FIBADO-169541 format. One record per residue (C-alpha): z negated, y, x. Coordinates in pm, whole numbers, padded with zeros to 5 digits, always signed. Layout:
ZYX;...
# end
This chain:
-15995-14810+15822;-16307-14902+16039;-16279-15217+16267;-16413-15468+16066;-16790-15615+16165;-16920-15866+15920;-17133-15647+15706;-17434-15955+15742;-17408-15860+16148;-17481-15481+16041;-17755-15554+15835;-17917-15791+16028;-17854-15475+16325;-18040-15283+16093;-18323-15516+16025;-18363-15585+16371;-18408-15217+16444;-18665-15175+16203;-18864-15469+16255;-19052-15312+16596;-19173-15012+16347;-19257-15224+16099;-19446-15440+16305;-19626-15137+16427;-19695-14974+16080;-19892-15306+16001;-20110-15291+16338;-20167-14957+16175;-20315-15066+15932;-20559-15300+16102;-20616-15021+16352;-20593-14666+16232;-20516-14410+16439;-20494-14036+16385;-20284-13905+16049;-20095-13667+16252;-20024-13947+16464;-19921-14198+16210;-19696-13946+16089;-19491-13867+16414;-19462-14272+16389;-19303-14273+16042;-19108-13979+16102;-18919-14165+16424;-18858-14456+16209;-18675-14232+15958;-18466-14033+16240;-18390-14361+16376;-18299-14478+16033;-18091-14149+16020;-17894-14210+16292;-17830-14571+16181;-17710-14501+15884;-17369-14435+16027;-17336-14794+16099;-17357-14877+15740;-16935-14747+15743;-16863-15032+15963;-16988-15266+15646;-16749-15144+15397;-16517-15385+15225;-16123-15321+15218;-16112-15158+14896;-16503-15057+14847;-16624-14753+14934;-16709-14610+15255;-17006-14437+15139;-17249-14621+14939;-17488-14767+15144;-17506-14422+15295;-17618-14328+15027;-17852-14576+14946;-18008-14517+15258;-18029-14143+15302;-18165-14193+14898;-18507-14387+15064;-18502-14088+15350;-18452-13777+15099;-18756-13884+14884;-19048-13909+15119;-19226-13589+15163;-19232-13398+15442;-19523-13190+15608;-19299-12936+15844;-19028-12768+15720;-18762-12851+16015;-18822-13272+15972;-18625-13314+15638;-18343-13138+15745;-18327-13253+16106;-18282-13579+15936;-18013-13491+15745;-17832-13347+16047;-17863-13630+16262;-17691-13884+15972;-17423-13614+15878;-17352-13586+16301;-17375-13979+16324;-17091-14015+16001;-16889-13756+16147;-16878-13894+16484;-16776-14206+16376;-16551-14095+16122;-16392-13905+16391;-16414-14200+16686;-16275-14380+16455;-16004-14187+16305;-16069-14294+15968;-15895-14094+15670;-16143-13983+15448;-15983-13862+15093;-16092-13516+15004;-16296-13601+14711;-16495-13824+14904;-16562-13565+15173;-16650-13294+14899;-16859-13582+14761;-17052-13635+15090;-17078-13289+15148;-17235-13254+14792;-17460-13527+14864;-17621-13380+15171;-17670-13079+15079;-17876-13252+14725;-18058-13477+14966;-18140-13151+15155;-18292-12989+14827;-18440-13291+14713;-18658-13257+15048;-18706-12914+15021;-18831-13000+14630;-19049-13284+14743;-19226-13080+15043;-19341-12799+14797;-19413-13046+14542;-19679-13247+14846;-19774-12914+14937;-19887-12810+14608;-20032-13099+14521;-20232-13161+14813;-20347-12759+14768;-20453-12882+14384;-20629-13193+14535;-20822-12963+14742;-20939-12687+14490;-21056-12995+14230;-21262-13143+14545;-21400-12831+14606;-21507-12748+14248;-21641-13086+14179;-21837-13006+14502;-21958-12711+14387;-22059-12820+14043;-22216-13120+14183;-22471-12896+14371;-22480-12685+14099;-22621-12964+13880;-22923-13020+14088;-23115-13320+14210;-23058-13624+13966;-23419-13801+13773;
# end
């Protein structure tokens, strides 16, 4: 069993860890930066949350499943499209490393079914990341082609009277 930490403190910690990024995102809305920089900032926040996902184990009450909050947190991380191939994998790996470290440090006995479910969850999460990236790239490509064709049609239509 993990040391008991009131779940309110765990969630407060997660909220406080995310507040600076929230303020940064609000600032970016008013002061837009290069898209690459904004994407890097969002990815950095997701990486922090992948690492922090392990702390959700401390909010688990006795008799409850250890991994429910982790699953919720990682589902949010897994639904984003990542424009670089290794980004999604690194987030899943960070979370898996953090969860493993917390389980090992606290000598938590995890039933083989839970370990198997957790492994499947990470595999499915990674598959979702790969699919979302593929769909994001395809959608971007189709939008690019659509804009090119619209421009060509506009030019071909000639001046309007």
